GUKOL-777183 format. One record per atom (N, C-alpha, C): residue number from 1; atom name; x, y, z. Coordinates in steps of 0.001 Angstrom, whole numbers. Example, Ala and Ser with C-alpha at 12.3 -4.5 7.8 and 13.67 -1.06 7.14 Angstrom:
<rs>
{1, N, {13190, -5690, 7800}},
{1, CA, {12300, -4500, 7800}},
{1, C, {13200, -3300, 7800}},
{2, N, {12850, -2250, 7080}},
{2, CA, {13670, -1060, 7140}},
{2, C, {12900, 30, 7870}},
</rs>
This chain:
<rs>
{1, N, {-1945, 17117, -12789}},
{1, CA, {-1047, 17378, -11555}},
{1, C, {-293, 16262, -11402}},
{2, N, {-1023, 15053, -12212}},
{2, CA, {24, 13632, -12240}},
{2, C, {1832, 14180, -12786}},
{3, N, {1139, 14869, -14236}},
{3, CA, {2513, 15169, -15049}},
{3, C, {3722, 15918, -13930}},
{4, N, {3272, 16917, -13138}},
{4, CA, {4034, 17947, -12120}},
{4, C, {4438, 17036, -11504}},
{5, N, {3687, 16914, -10483}},
{5, CA, {4440, 15811, -9566}},
{5, C, {5730, 15084, -9864}},
{6, N, {5327, 13995, -11203}},
{6, CA, {5734, 12861, -11496}},
{6, C, {7468, 13888, -12009}},
{7, N, {7469, 15101, -12700}},
{7, CA, {8064, 15731, -13587}},
{7, C, {9472, 16568, -11874}},
{8, N, {8161, 16828, -10866}},
{8, CA, {9406, 17184, -10309}},
{8, C, {10070, 16486, -9326}},
{9, N, {9382, 15204, -8880}},
{9, CA, {10077, 13726, -8570}},
{9, C, {11231, 13726, -9216}},
{10, N, {11107, 13380, -10483}},
{10, CA, {11774, 13422, -11332}},
{10, C, {13106, 14079, -11255}},
{11, N, {13215, 15069, -11269}},
{11, CA, {14179, 16674, -10956}},
{11, C, {14739, 16364, -10288}},
{12, N, {14044, 15924, -9008}},
{12, CA, {14760, 15700, -7480}},
{12, C, {15848, 14422, -7638}},
{13, N, {15243, 13404, -8060}},
{13, CA, {16095, 12111, -7679}},
{13, C, {16942, 12154, -8920}},
{14, N, {17009, 13096, -10140}},
{14, CA, {18368, 12845, -11061}},
{14, C, {18986, 14081, -10287}},
{15, N, {18744, 14976, -9543}},
{15, CA, {19481, 15631, -9012}},
{15, C, {20523, 15254, -7913}},
{16, N, {19929, 14454, -6889}},
{16, CA, {20126, 13744, -6246}},
{16, C, {21324, 12796, -6691}},
{17, N, {21020, 11708, -7729}},
{17, CA, {22061, 10971, -8345}},
{17, C, {23013, 11324, -8654}},
{18, N, {23120, 12751, -9247}},
{18, CA, {23953, 13428, -10171}},
{18, C, {25111, 13968, -9042}},
{19, N, {24725, 13835, -7872}},
{19, CA, {25661, 14236, -6724}},
{19, C, {26306, 13055, -6135}},
{20, N, {26232, 12028, -6283}},
{20, CA, {26446, 11014, -6443}},
{20, C, {27359, 10549, -7393}},
{21, N, {27474, 10916, -8444}},
{21, CA, {27936, 10945, -9954}},
{21, C, {27309, 9764, -10294}},
{22, N, {25847, 9585, -10407}},
{22, CA, {25078, 8783, -11323}},
{22, C, {24218, 9458, -12032}},
{23, N, {23774, 8924, -13070}},
{23, CA, {22374, 8710, -14358}},
{23, C, {21257, 8293, -13452}},
{24, N, {19851, 8683, -13732}},
{24, CA, {19183, 7875, -14104}},
{24, C, {18602, 6553, -15143}},
{25, N, {18375, 5861, -14001}},
{25, CA, {18151, 4175, -14829}},
{25, C, {17710, 4702, -16032}},
{26, N, {17613, 4093, -16718}},
{26, CA, {17574, 4265, -18440}},
{26, C, {15779, 3723, -18619}},
{27, N, {15805, 3238, -17440}},
{27, CA, {14196, 2565, -18035}},
{27, C, {13070, 3093, -16660}},
{28, N, {12471, 3767, -16736}},
{28, CA, {11166, 3899, -16103}},
{28, C, {9772, 3058, -15400}},
{29, N, {9608, 2718, -14768}},
{29, CA, {8380, 1997, -14022}},
{29, C, {7542, 2955, -13428}},
{30, N, {5929, 3346, -13806}},
{30, CA, {4900, 3805, -12738}},
{30, C, {4165, 2665, -12545}},
{31, N, {3324, 2598, -11543}},
{31, CA, {2689, 1777, -11006}},
{31, C, {1712, 3091, -10398}},
{32, N, {555, 2760, -11198}},
{32, CA, {-702, 4160, -10876}},
{32, C, {-1827, 3458, -10696}},
{33, N, {-2856, 3987, -9869}},
{33, CA, {-4480, 4138, -10091}},
{33, C, {-5286, 3657, -11514}},
{34, N, {-5304, 3003, -11446}},
{34, CA, {-6135, 2568, -12571}},
{34, C, {-7626, 3444, -13094}},
{35, N, {-7684, 4776, -13423}},
{35, CA, {-8313, 5500, -13913}},
{35, C, {-8007, 6810, -14562}},
{36, N, {-8462, 7037, -15310}},
{36, CA, {-8508, 7959, -16541}},
{36, C, {-8209, 9211, -15768}},
{37, N, {-8951, 9413, -15510}},
{37, CA, {-8637, 10826, -14355}},
{37, C, {-7574, 11326, -13827}},
{38, N, {-6781, 10564, -13544}},
{38, CA, {-5279, 10872, -13084}},
{38, C, {-4522, 9952, -13912}},
{39, N, {-4337, 8583, -14440}},
{39, CA, {-2898, 8644, -14651}},
{39, C, {-2544, 7724, -16408}},
{40, N, {-4340, 7038, -16121}},
{40, CA, {-4503, 6260, -17693}},
{40, C, {-5190, 7021, -18774}},
{41, N, {-4418, 8377, -19146}},
{41, CA, {-4548, 8906, -20425}},
{41, C, {-3952, 9511, -21140}},
{42, N, {-4660, 10262, -22548}},
{42, CA, {-3870, 10931, -23356}},
{42, C, {-2839, 11344, -22765}},
{43, N, {-2840, 12172, -21822}},
{43, CA, {-1846, 13450, -21764}},
{43, C, {-827, 12752, -20721}},
{44, N, {-534, 11830, -19866}},
{44, CA, {385, 11751, -19390}},
{44, C, {698, 10228, -19773}},
{45, N, {849, 9694, -21067}},
{45, CA, {1186, 8976, -22325}},
{45, C, {1634, 9828, -22818}},
{46, N, {1573, 11028, -23901}},
{46, CA, {2426, 11792, -24239}},
{46, C, {3493, 12335, -23543}},
{47, N, {3344, 12758, -22387}},
{47, CA, {4509, 13265, -21474}},
{47, C, {5497, 12344, -21671}},
{48, N, {4988, 11139, -21214}},
{48, CA, {5841, 9732, -21342}},
{48, C, {6973, 9552, -22854}},
{49, N, {6232, 10140, -24003}},
{49, CA, {6372, 9849, -25398}},
{49, C, {7693, 10745, -24820}},
{50, N, {7170, 12352, -24723}},
{50, CA, {8275, 13074, -25046}},
{50, C, {9652, 12751, -24065}},
{51, N, {9228, 11751, -23094}},
{51, CA, {10255, 11486, -22659}},
{51, C, {11199, 10596, -23147}},
{52, N, {10702, 9618, -23876}},
{52, CA, {11534, 8867, -24589}},
{52, C, {12036, 9222, -25800}},
{53, N, {11219, 10472, -26399}},
{53, CA, {11789, 10966, -27116}},
{53, C, {12992, 11726, -27657}},
{54, N, {12616, 12805, -26218}},
{54, CA, {14297, 12982, -25642}},
{54, C, {15306, 12534, -25316}},
{55, N, {15270, 11158, -24921}},
{55, CA, {16385, 10221, -24391}},
{55, C, {16258, 10300, -23453}},
{56, N, {15827, 10717, -22573}},
{56, CA, {16073, 10790, -21116}},
{56, C, {15518, 9439, -20407}},
{57, N, {15195, 8380, -21046}},
{57, CA, {14647, 6950, -20357}},
{57, C, {14785, 6478, -21856}},
{58, N, {15051, 5220, -22073}},
{58, CA, {15091, 3983, -22976}},
{58, C, {13733, 3490, -23448}},
{59, N, {13257, 3513, -21961}},
{59, CA, {11586, 2511, -22015}},
{59, C, {10795, 3115, -20874}},
{60, N, {9814, 2785, -20743}},
{60, CA, {8948, 3360, -20161}},
{60, C, {7411, 2642, -19803}},
{61, N, {7014, 1466, -19041}},
{61, CA, {6267, 1177, -18554}},
{61, C, {5576, 1322, -17231}},
{62, N, {4190, 1208, -17708}},
{62, CA, {2757, 1757, -16873}},
{62, C, {2119, 345, -16484}},
{63, N, {2357, 263, -15217}},
{63, CA, {1395, -1342, -14313}},
{63, C, {284, 122, -13972}},
{64, N, {-922, -995, -13999}},
{64, CA, {-2350, -272, -13505}},
{64, C, {-2586, -1153, -12246}},
{65, N, {-2878, -1037, -11323}},
{65, CA, {-3971, -1592, -10190}},
{65, C, {-5175, -2212, -10464}},
{66, N, {-5606, -3527, -10179}},
{66, CA, {-6769, -3762, -10862}},
{66, C, {-7852, -3044, -9811}},
{67, N, {-8744, -3301, -10608}},
{67, CA, {-9486, -2112, -10347}},
{67, C, {-10983, -2616, -9065}},
{68, N, {-11224, -2076, -7821}},
{68, CA, {-11056, -2857, -6672}},
{68, C, {-10439, -2800, -5437}},
{69, N, {-9178, -2538, -6109}},
{69, CA, {-8028, -2986, -4905}},
{69, C, {-8258, -2291, -3526}},
{70, N, {-9162, -1738, -2979}},
{70, CA, {-9257, -716, -2136}},
{70, C, {-8961, -1581, -522}},
{71, N, {-8136, -2414, -964}},
{71, CA, {-7706, -3402, 518}},
{71, C, {-6111, -3138, 974}},
{72, N, {-5258, -2465, -43}},
{72, CA, {-4037, -2908, -102}},
{72, C, {-3665, -1187, 573}},
{73, N, {-2163, -1766, 977}},
{73, CA, {-1778, -1162, 1885}},
{73, C, {-1167, 1026, 1135}},
{74, N, {-834, 855, -381}},
{74, CA, {-815, 1825, -989}},
{74, C, {-1943, 2640, -1442}},
{75, N, {-2981, 1987, -1330}},
{75, CA, {-4509, 2428, -986}},
{75, C, {-4715, 3581, 349}},
{76, N, {-4255, 2947, 1350}},
{76, CA, {-4346, 4292, 2331}},
{76, C, {-3409, 5038, 2559}},
{77, N, {-2249, 5002, 1605}},
{77, CA, {-1407, 6206, 2265}},
{77, C, {-1738, 7083, 474}},
{78, N, {-2373, 6513, 30}},
{78, CA, {-3242, 7352, -1126}},
{78, C, {-4644, 8563, -798}},
{79, N, {-4488, 7973, 478}},
{79, CA, {-5980, 8537, 1159}},
{79, C, {-5424, 9304, 2198}},
{80, N, {-4281, 8806, 3028}},
{80, CA, {-2975, 9804, 3809}},
{80, C, {-3175, 11243, 3041}},
{81, N, {-2616, 10695, 1702}},
{81, CA, {-2046, 12130, 792}},
{81, C, {-2921, 13055, 466}},
{82, N, {-4092, 12163, 64}},
{82, CA, {-5151, 13050, -704}},
{82, C, {-5875, 14016, 614}},
{83, N, {-6284, 13320, 2001}},
{83, CA, {-6498, 14130, 2907}},
{83, C, {-5624, 14992, 2880}},
{84, N, {-4184, 15054, 2995}},
{84, CA, {-3436, 16129, 3449}},
{84, C, {-3621, 17146, 2625}},
{85, N, {-3496, 16603, 1427}},
{85, CA, {-3384, 17817, 89}},
{85, C, {-5001, 18931, 484}},
{86, N, {-6167, 17859, 316}},
{86, CA, {-7428, 18662, 77}},
{86, C, {-7437, 19739, 1440}},
{87, N, {-6648, 19822, 2870}},
{87, CA, {-6977, 20714, 3832}},
{87, C, {-5739, 21866, 3541}},
{88, N, {-5106, 22278, 2410}},
{88, CA, {-4123, 22775, 2083}},
{88, C, {-4644, 24060, 1420}},
{89, N, {-4711, 25139, 1558}},
{89, CA, {-5606, 26240, 360}},
{89, C, {-4359, 26735, -589}},
{90, N, {-3268, 26942, -595}},
{90, CA, {-2575, 27044, -1854}},
{90, C, {-1293, 25412, -1257}},
{91, N, {-1203, 24947, -2873}},
{91, CA, {32, 23809, -3452}},
{91, C, {1211, 24767, -3468}},
{92, N, {2304, 24517, -3102}},
{92, CA, {3640, 25090, -3586}},
{92, C, {4393, 24078, -4144}},
{93, N, {5850, 24530, -4678}},
{93, CA, {6781, 23694, -4752}},
{93, C, {7357, 23811, -3847}},
{94, N, {8406, 23741, -3510}},
{94, CA, {9949, 23789, -2081}},
{94, C, {10548, 24941, -2141}},
{95, N, {10789, 25023, -3553}},
{95, CA, {11359, 26479, -4288}},
{95, C, {10440, 27397, -4047}},
{96, N, {9104, 27664, -4100}},
{96, CA, {8276, 28775, -4018}},
{96, C, {8946, 29556, -2964}},
{97, N, {9196, 31018, -3281}},
{97, CA, {9500, 32289, -2232}},
{97, C, {7519, 31847, -1133}},
{98, N, {8338, 31645, -523}},
{98, CA, {7315, 32154, 943}},
{98, C, {6677, 33357, 1792}},
{99, N, {7847, 34321, 1459}},
{99, CA, {8105, 35642, 2446}},
{99, C, {7242, 36654, 1348}},
{100, N, {7039, 36072, 410}},
{100, CA, {6484, 37664, 61}},
{100, C, {5040, 37161, -1153}},
{101, N, {3896, 37905, -1250}},
{101, CA, {3231, 37691, -1980}},
{101, C, {2553, 38230, -3640}},
{102, N, {2939, 38059, -5061}},
{102, CA, {2828, 39315, -5745}},
{102, C, {1642, 39285, -6164}},
{103, N, {937, 40280, -6408}},
{103, CA, {-388, 40770, -6706}},
{103, C, {-499, 40641, -8326}},
{104, N, {-1200, 41130, -8944}},
{104, CA, {-1028, 41179, -10404}},
{104, C, {-2168, 41793, -10494}},
{105, N, {-2434, 42395, -11132}},
{105, CA, {-3897, 44050, -11306}},
{105, C, {-3701, 44426, -12708}},
{106, N, {-4755, 44499, -12944}},
{106, CA, {-5303, 44868, -14533}},
{106, C, {-5412, 46123, -14842}},
</rs>
């Protein structure tokens, strides 16, 4: 989920910057929760390595919040977003068609 959200965000930022005649910055900084379930894991690090190998960024730095950081403003935002997402039956990208649903039968 983290890779998907970060990838979509980077696509949107790149498109917005492109409209202004600008490129993505050469350095990416990701500040995230200090948990292996979401961000601090081999899958996200491999994703970051691919971004570096493809030359999308020159450097990627991860900053992990301290354990037990439950009183930061950022924690409240995470809680609000998590609650909103958990109430949704289907998660879609903004580009996903809403008018029709495809059914696949075997």
